[in-house]
KEKOL-255799 format. One record per residue (C-alpha): residue in one letter; z, x, y negated; residue number from 1; chain. Coordinates in steps of 0.05 Angstrom, whole numbers, plus 32768, in hexadecimal, padded with zeros to 4 digits. Each point is the difference from the previous one (the first is absolute). Example, Ala and Ser with C-alpha at 12.3 -4.5 7.8 and 13.67 -1.06 7.14 Angstrom:
BEGIN
<"A", <809C, 80F6, 805A>, 1, "A">
<"S", <7FF3, 801B, 7FBB>, 2, "A">
This chain:
BEGIN
<"M", <8000, 8000, 8000>, 1, "A">
<"R", <7FFA, 8012, 7FB7>, 2, "A">
<"L", <8041, 7FF1, 7FDD>, 3, "A">
<"L", <8014, 8002, 7FB7>, 4, "A">
<"F", <8049, 8001, 7FEB>, 5, "A">
<"V", <8014, 7FEE, 7FB9>, 6, "A">
<"A", <8045, 801A, 7FEF>, 7, "A">
<"P", <802B, 800E, 7FC2>, 8, "A">
<"S", <7FFD, 804B, 800C>, 9, "A">
<"Y", <7FF8, 8030, 803A>, 10, "A">
<"Y", <8019, 8042, 801D>, 11, "A">
<"P", <8019, 802F, 7FE5>, 12, "A">
<"H", <8023, 7FCA, 7FD7>, 13, "A">
<"V", <8040, 7FEA, 8023>, 14, "A">
<"G", <8013, 7FB8, 800E>, 15, "A">
<"G", <8007, 7FCC, 8036>, 16, "A">
<"V", <7FBB, 7FE1, 7FF8>, 17, "A">
<"E", <7FDF, 8045, 7FFA>, 18, "A">
<"Y", <8021, 8015, 8041>, 19, "A">
<"V", <7FE9, 7FC1, 8024>, 20, "A">
<"V", <7FB8, 8006, 7FE9>, 21, "A">
<"K", <7FFD, 8049, 8012>, 22, "A">
<"S", <801E, 7FF4, 8045>, 23, "A">
<"V", <7FCE, 7FCA, 8011>, 24, "A">
<"A", <7FC2, 8020, 7FDF>, 25, "A">
<"E", <8007, 8043, 8022>, 26, "A">
<"R", <800A, 7FE2, 8045>, 27, "A">
<"L", <7FC2, 7FD5, 7FF6>, 28, "A">
<"V", <7FD8, 803E, 7FEE>, 29, "A">
<"K", <8018, 8022, 8040>, 30, "A">
<"R", <7FE4, 7FC5, 8027>, 31, "A">
<"G", <7FBC, 8009, 7FE2>, 32, "A">
<"H", <8001, 7FCD, 7FC8>, 33, "A">
<"D", <7FE7, 800F, 7FB9>, 34, "A">
<"V", <8038, 7FF6, 7FCF>, 35, "A">
<"T", <7FFF, 8001, 7FB4>, 36, "A">
<"V", <803D, 7FF7, 7FD3>, 37, "A">
<"L", <7FF7, 7FE9, 7FB8>, 38, "A">
<"C", <8041, 800D, 7FDD>, 39, "A">
<"G", <801F, 8007, 7FBB>, 40, "A">
<"E", <8009, 8044, 7FE0>, 41, "A">
<"P", <8024, 8006, 7FBD>, 42, "A">
<"S", <7FF0, 8049, 7FF7>, 43, "A">
<"V", <7FB4, 7FF9, 7FF9>, 44, "A">
<"D", <7FD2, 7FE4, 7FC9>, 45, "A">
<"D", <7FC4, 7FF7, 802D>, 46, "A">
<"P", <7FF9, 7FEC, 804A>, 47, "A">
<"R", <8009, 803A, 8030>, 48, "A">
<"E", <7FEC, 8005, 8049>, 49, "A">
<"E", <801A, 802C, 8037>, 50, "A">
<"W", <800D, 8002, 804B>, 51, "A">
<"V", <8047, 8001, 801B>, 52, "A">
<"N", <8008, 800A, 804C>, 53, "A">
<"G", <7FBE, 7FDD, 800D>, 54, "A">
<"V", <800D, 7FC7, 7FCF>, 55, "A">
<"H", <7FD0, 7FF7, 7FC6>, 56, "A">
<"V", <802C, 7FF6, 7FC2>, 57, "A">
<"I", <7FE7, 7FE3, 7FBF>, 58, "A">
<"R", <8036, 8009, 7FCA>, 59, "A">
<"W", <7FF7, 7FCF, 7FC6>, 60, "A">
<"P", <8020, 800A, 7FBB>, 61, "A">
<"V", <803B, 7FD2, 7FF6>, 62, "A">
<"W", <8038, 7FF6, 7FCF>, 63, "A">
<"A", <8041, 8003, 8027>, 64, "A">
<"P", <803E, 8000, 7FD3>, 65, "A">
<"R", <803C, 801B, 8027>, 66, "A">
<"G", <7FD4, 7FFF, 803F>, 67, "A">
<"A", <7FF8, 7FB5, 7FFF>, 68, "A">
<"Y", <7FCA, 7FCA, 7FF7>, 69, "A">
<"H", <7FC3, 802F, 8009>, 70, "A">
<"I", <7FD6, 7FDD, 7FCB>, 71, "A">
<"P", <7FB7, 8015, 8009>, 72, "A">
<"R", <7FD9, 8020, 7FC8>, 73, "A">
<"L", <7FB4, 7FFE, 7FFA>, 74, "A">
<"R", <8000, 7FBA, 801D>, 75, "A">
<"G", <7FB5, 7FF4, 7FF6>, 76, "A">
<"R", <7FF0, 803F, 8028>, 77, "A">
<"L", <8035, 7FEE, 8034>, 78, "A">
<"K", <7FE3, 7FBB, 800D>, 79, "A">
<"S", <7FBB, 801E, 8008>, 80, "A">
<"R", <801A, 8036, 802F>, 81, "A">
<"L", <8028, 7FCE, 8029>, 82, "A">
<"S", <7FC3, 7FD4, 800A>, 83, "A">
<"K", <7FD7, 803C, 8017>, 84, "A">
<"V", <8035, 801B, 802F>, 85, "A">
<"A", <800F, 7FBA, 801C>, 86, "A">
<"R", <7FB8, 7FFA, 8018>, 87, "A">
<"E", <8008, 8040, 8028>, 88, "A">
<"H", <803F, 7FEA, 8026>, 89, "A">
<"D", <8010, 7FCE, 8037>, 90, "A">
<"V", <8049, 7FF6, 7FED>, 91, "A">
<"I", <8025, 8007, 7FBE>, 92, "A">
<"H", <804C, 8005, 8006>, 93, "A">
<"F", <8026, 7FF4, 7FBF>, 94, "A">
<"H", <8047, 801B, 7FFC>, 95, "A">
<"S", <8039, 7FE8, 7FD1>, 96, "A">
<"A", <8004, 7FC1, 7FD7>, 97, "A">
<"H", <802B, 8029, 7FD0>, 98, "A">
<"S", <7FC3, 802A, 7FEA>, 99, "A">
<"V", <7FD1, 7FE7, 7FCA>, 100, "A">
<"L", <7FC9, 802D, 801C>, 101, "A">
<"T", <8005, 7FE0, 8045>, 102, "A">
<"V", <8003, 7FB7, 7FE9>, 103, "A">
<"Y", <7FC9, 800B, 7FCD>, 104, "A">
<"S", <7FD4, 801E, 8036>, 105, "A">
<"L", <800E, 7FC6, 8030>, 106, "A">
<"N", <7FEC, 7FCE, 7FCA>, 107, "A">
<"A", <7FC2, 8028, 7FEE>, 108, "A">
<"L", <7FE9, 8000, 8049>, 109, "A">
<"K", <8013, 7FB8, 8013>, 110, "A">
<"E", <7FB6, 7FEF, 800B>, 111, "A">
<"C", <7FED, 803F, 8027>, 112, "A">
<"G", <7FE9, 7FFB, 8048>, 113, "A">
<"A", <8030, 8034, 801D>, 114, "A">
<"R", <803E, 7FE8, 8025>, 115, "A">
<"K", <803A, 8000, 7FCF>, 116, "A">
<"V", <8047, 8010, 8017>, 117, "A">
<"A", <803B, 7FFE, 7FD0>, 118, "A">
<"T", <8044, 801F, 800D>, 119, "A">
<"P", <802C, 7FEC, 7FC4>, 120, "A">
<"H", <803D, 802C, 8011>, 121, "A">
<"Y", <8021, 7FC7, 7FDA>, 122, "A">
<"H", <8046, 800B, 7FE3>, 123, "A">
<"G", <8009, 7FBA, 7FE5>, 124, "A">
<"T", <800A, 8018, 7FB8>, 125, "A">
<"G", <8008, 803F, 7FD6>, 126, "A">
<"H", <8039, 8032, 7FFE>, 127, "A">
<"T", <800D, 7FFB, 7FB6>, 128, "A">
<"A", <8009, 7FC6, 7FCE>, 129, "A">
<"L", <7FBB, 8010, 7FE2>, 130, "A">
<"R", <7FDD, 8001, 8043>, 131, "A">
<"R", <8022, 7FBF, 8015>, 132, "A">
<"L", <7FE7, 7FE0, 7FC0>, 133, "A">
<"L", <7FB9, 801A, 800C>, 134, "A">
<"W", <8000, 7FE4, 8046>, 135, "A">
<"L", <8006, 7FB9, 7FE5>, 136, "A">
<"A", <7FB7, 8004, 7FE8>, 137, "A">
<"W", <7FE8, 8034, 8033>, 138, "A">
<"R", <8013, 7FD5, 803C>, 139, "A">
<"D", <7FCA, 7FCC, 7FF0>, 140, "A">
<"Y", <7FCB, 8037, 7FFA>, 141, "A">
<"V", <8015, 801D, 8043>, 142, "A">
<"K", <7FFF, 7FBB, 8020>, 143, "A">
<"R", <7FB7, 7FF6, 7FEC>, 144, "A">
<"A", <7FEE, 8045, 8019>, 145, "A">
<"L", <8021, 7FF7, 8044>, 146, "A">
<"A", <7FDD, 7FBE, 800A>, 147, "A">
<"S", <7FBD, 8026, 8001>, 148, "A">
<"A", <8016, 802F, 8038>, 149, "A">
<"D", <7FE7, 7FF3, 8047>, 150, "A">
<"V", <8045, 8013, 801B>, 151, "A">
<"V", <8042, 800F, 7FDF>, 152, "A">
<"H", <802C, 8033, 8025>, 153, "A">
<"T", <804C, 8003, 7FF9>, 154, "A">
<"V", <802E, 8034, 801E>, 155, "A">
<"S", <803A, 7FD3, 8015>, 156, "A">
<"D", <8012, 7FB8, 800E>, 157, "A">
<"F", <802A, 8000, 7FC0>, 158, "A">
<"E", <7FC5, 8017, 7FD5>, 159, "A">
<"S", <7FD4, 7FCD, 8023>, 160, "A">
<"K", <802E, 7FC7, 7FED>, 161, "A">
<"L", <8004, 801A, 7FB8>, 162, "A">
<"V", <7FB4, 8005, 7FFB>, 163, "A">
<"L", <7FF8, 7FB9, 801B>, 164, "A">
<"E", <8035, 7FE5, 7FD0>, 165, "A">
<"H", <7FE5, 8023, 7FC1>, 166, "A">
<"F", <7FB5, 8003, 800D>, 167, "A">
<"K", <7FF5, 7FC7, 8032>, 168, "A">
<"V", <7FD9, 802C, 8031>, 169, "A">
<"E", <800B, 800D, 804A>, 170, "A">
<"S", <8002, 8048, 8017>, 171, "A">
<"V", <7FFB, 802C, 803D>, 172, "A">
<"T", <803F, 8029, 800A>, 173, "A">
<"I", <7FFB, 8048, 8019>, 174, "A">
<"E", <803A, 802E, 7FF1>, 175, "A">
<"H", <7FFB, 8048, 7FEA>, 176, "A">
<"G", <8002, 8039, 8032>, 177, "A">
<"V", <801E, 8046, 8005>, 178, "A">
<"E", <7FE3, 8044, 800F>, 179, "A">
<"E", <7FF5, 8009, 804B>, 180, "A">
<"W", <802E, 803C, 8006>, 181, "A">
<"F", <803D, 7FD7, 7FEB>, 182, "A">
<"S", <8008, 7FE8, 8048>, 183, "A">
<"G", <8014, 8047, 8014>, 184, "A">
<"I", <803B, 8003, 7FD0>, 185, "A">
<"E", <8045, 7FED, 8018>, 186, "A">
<"W", <8039, 7FE8, 7FD5>, 187, "A">
<"S", <803C, 802E, 8002>, 188, "A">
<"P", <803A, 7FE3, 7FD8>, 189, "A">
<"S", <8025, 802F, 7FD1>, 190, "A">
<"G", <8030, 7FFA, 7FC6>, 191, "A">
<"Y", <7FD1, 7FFA, 7FC6>, 192, "A">
<"A", <7FD4, 7FCC, 7FDC>, 193, "A">
<"M", <7FB9, 800A, 7FE8>, 194, "A">
<"Y", <7FD5, 7FD9, 7FD0>, 195, "A">
<"S", <7FB5, 800B, 7FFD>, 196, "A">
<"G", <7FDA, 7FE1, 7FC6>, 197, "A">
<"R", <7FFC, 7FFB, 7FB4>, 198, "A">
<"I", <8041, 7FFF, 7FD9>, 199, "A">
<"E", <7FFA, 7FBF, 7FD9>, 200, "A">
<"R", <8036, 7FCD, 7FF0>, 201, "A">
<"Y", <7FDC, 7FC5, 8021>, 202, "A">
<"K", <8003, 8025, 8042>, 203, "A">
<"N", <804D, 7FFC, 7FFD>, 204, "A">
<"V", <800B, 8048, 8012>, 205, "A">
<"H", <8041, 7FFE, 7FD9>, 206, "A">
<"R", <801A, 7FCA, 802F>, 207, "A">
<"L", <7FF1, 802F, 803B>, 208, "A">
<"A", <802A, 8036, 7FDE>, 209, "A">
<"N", <8039, 7FCF, 7FF5>, 210, "A">
<"V", <8000, 7FEB, 8049>, 211, "A">
<"V", <8000, 8048, 8017>, 212, "A">
<"K", <8040, 800A, 7FD7>, 213, "A">
<"V", <8022, 7FC9, 8027>, 214, "A">
<"L", <7FE9, 8016, 8044>, 215, "A">
<"N", <8021, 803E, 801D>, 216, "A">
<"D", <7FCA, 800C, 8034>, 217, "A">
<"M", <7FBB, 7FE2, 7FF8>, 218, "A">
<"A", <7FBF, 800B, 8027>, 219, "A">
<"E", <7FBD, 800F, 7FE0>, 220, "A">
<"R", <7FDB, 7FC2, 7FE9>, 221, "A">
<"E", <7FC4, 7FEB, 7FD7>, 222, "A">
<"A", <7FFE, 7FBF, 7FDA>, 223, "A">
<"Y", <7FBE, 7FF7, 7FDD>, 224, "A">
<"G", <7FB6, 7FF0, 800E>, 225, "A">
<"L", <7FD6, 802B, 802E>, 226, "A">
<"V", <803C, 802E, 800B>, 227, "A">
<"V", <8020, 7FC8, 8027>, 228, "A">
<"N", <7FC6, 8000, 8030>, 229, "A">
<"E", <8006, 804B, 800A>, 230, "A">
<"A", <804C, 7FFC, 800B>, 231, "A">
<"N", <7FF6, 7FC8, 8031>, 232, "A">
<"A", <7FCC, 8028, 8026>, 233, "A">
<"I", <8030, 803A, 8007>, 234, "A">
<"G", <8039, 7FD1, 8013>, 235, "A">
<"V", <802C, 800D, 7FC3>, 236, "A">
<"P", <802B, 7FC3, 7FEF>, 237, "A">
<"V", <7FE6, 7FE0, 7FC0>, 238, "A">
<"V", <8022, 7FD6, 7FCB>, 239, "A">
<"V", <7FD3, 7FD3, 7FD6>, 240, "A">
<"V", <8010, 7FC8, 7FD0>, 241, "A">
<"E", <7FE3, 7FBA, 7FF6>, 242, "A">
<"P", <7FCF, 7FE7, 7FEF>, 243, "A">
<"W", <7FD0, 8039, 8010>, 244, "A">
<"G", <802C, 8017, 8039>, 245, "A">
<"L", <7FE8, 7FC2, 8025>, 246, "A">
<"N", <7FBF, 8027, 800B>, 247, "A">
<"F", <8025, 8023, 8038>, 248, "A">
<"S", <8024, 7FC5, 8020>, 249, "A">
<"G", <8002, 8002, 804B>, 250, "A">
<"R", <8002, 804C, 8005>, 251, "A">
<"S", <8039, 8021, 8025>, 252, "A">
<"R", <802B, 8034, 7FDB>, 253, "A">
<"T", <7FF1, 7FDC, 7FBF>, 254, "A">
<"L", <8034, 7FDE, 7FD5>, 255, "A">
<"I", <7FE8, 7FCD, 7FCD>, 256, "A">
<"T", <8035, 7FF2, 7FCC>, 257, "A">
<"K", <8009, 7FE5, 7FBA>, 258, "A">
<"L", <8006, 802B, 7FC2>, 259, "A">
<"S", <802F, 7FCD, 7FE1>, 260, "A">
<"K", <8038, 8019, 802E>, 261, "A">
<"S", <8033, 8031, 7FE4>, 262, "A">
<"D", <7FFA, 804A, 8010>, 263, "A">
<"R", <803D, 7FFB, 802E>, 264, "A">
<"E", <7FE3, 7FC3, 8024>, 265, "A">
<"L", <7FBF, 8025, 800A>, 266, "A">
<"A", <8024, 803E, 8019>, 267, "A">
<"E", <802A, 7FD8, 8033>, 268, "A">
<"E", <7FC2, 7FDB, 8018>, 269, "A">
<"I", <7FD9, 8040, 8007>, 270, "A">
<"A", <8038, 8022, 8026>, 271, "A">
<"V", <8000, 7FC9, 8035>, 272, "A">
<"F", <7FB3, 8001, 8002>, 273, "A">
<"L", <7FFC, 804B, 800B>, 274, "A">
<"D", <8030, 7FFC, 803A>, 275, "A">
<"E", <7FD7, 7FC8, 8021>, 276, "A">
<"A", <7FBD, 8021, 7FF1>, 277, "A">
<"K", <800F, 803A, 802F>, 278, "A">
<"G", <7FF9, 7FD1, 803C>, 279, "A">
<"Q", <7FC1, 7FDD, 7FE8>, 280, "A">
<"P", <7FBA, 8013, 8016>, 281, "A">
<"R", <7FD1, 8026, 7FD3>, 282, "A">
<"P", <7FD6, 7FD0, 7FD6>, 283, "A">
<"K", <7FB6, 7FF9, 8011>, 284, "A">
<"V", <7FD4, 8014, 7FC5>, 285, "A">
<"P", <7FB4, 8005, 8005>, 286, "A">
<"T", <7FDC, 8041, 7FF0>, 287, "A">
<"W", <7FCA, 8002, 7FCC>, 288, "A">
<"S", <7FCC, 8007, 8037>, 289, "A">
<"Q", <8018, 7FBE, 801E>, 290, "A">
<"V", <8000, 7FE0, 7FBB>, 291, "A">
<"V", <7FB8, 8017, 7FF4>, 292, "A">
<"D", <7FEB, 7FDF, 8042>, 293, "A">
<"L", <801E, 7FBF, 7FE6>, 294, "A">
<"Y", <7FDD, 8008, 7FBD>, 295, "A">
<"V", <7FBC, 8007, 8021>, 296, "A">
<"E", <800C, 7FC7, 8030>, 297, "A">
<"R", <8022, 7FCD, 7FD2>, 298, "A">
<"L", <7FEB, 8012, 7FBA>, 299, "A">
<"Y", <7FBD, 8023, 8000>, 300, "A">
<"C", <7FD8, 7FE0, 8038>, 301, "A">
<"R", <7FE2, 7FBC, 7FF1>, 302, "A">
<"Q", <8015, 7FCC, 8031>, 303, "A">
<"Q", <7FC9, 7FE7, 802E>, 304, "A">
<"E", <7FF0, 7FB7, 7FF4>, 305, "A">
<"G", <800A, 7FD1, 803A>, 306, "A">
């Protein structure tokens, strides 16, 4: 197949969506597919093209204040380029409803003949008061864009329910994967805690520090996003909070709790959980290779009529 990914930005930029797109794109290339990524790039004034691990990358100039929004520049040229590139591909996969570049591109290509897949990576709202305010108007624009996709892909049952509630579209749920080598790592408990991720207040890292103060002996744990998947794959007990912690409901060695509890309540709950987790089986987490198989089967291949 010939596949085009549209994403807010791409490697070497760091971020959850960037990691997902790279993980899928490179594995598709290894299977013999032609993959192009059109992504935002705030450091250029004109489009730039390069090859990264077999992936054709088109970096488009964007305005991205504080690494957000990815508002495309040179929109007339972008629309023309999108139309040309779309004719050369069988599938176009749009990533992130939080990116102006992505949603603009989906709207611009709503009449194209390629199969359109949209993965919103939907958070429900923004992380700041300004972004929450902007979402009041942006949500209607996203709703119209998603309605033009052939299939909407969500990464959890919780996100699927949120997308249905806010955008009135059904979705296909396929969760994220982990690197294949994670299965060879064993969890060995020791007396320290580790956090892996950006240090931002909305991630509640300060609450983790407060809980560590209360606990005398605490096992390593990860509590956010893709890191939860990786910790689960290794077998590390994980503490996540509602509502997004519900993404991982049903997994062993995973505690889903409420951030409204006091630090002492959280610490006591975690202490009991860690003791119980030792006797629970290692959670089952798909590898990225397995996820790519599901993408091809359930997202990219047109269903046979009849």
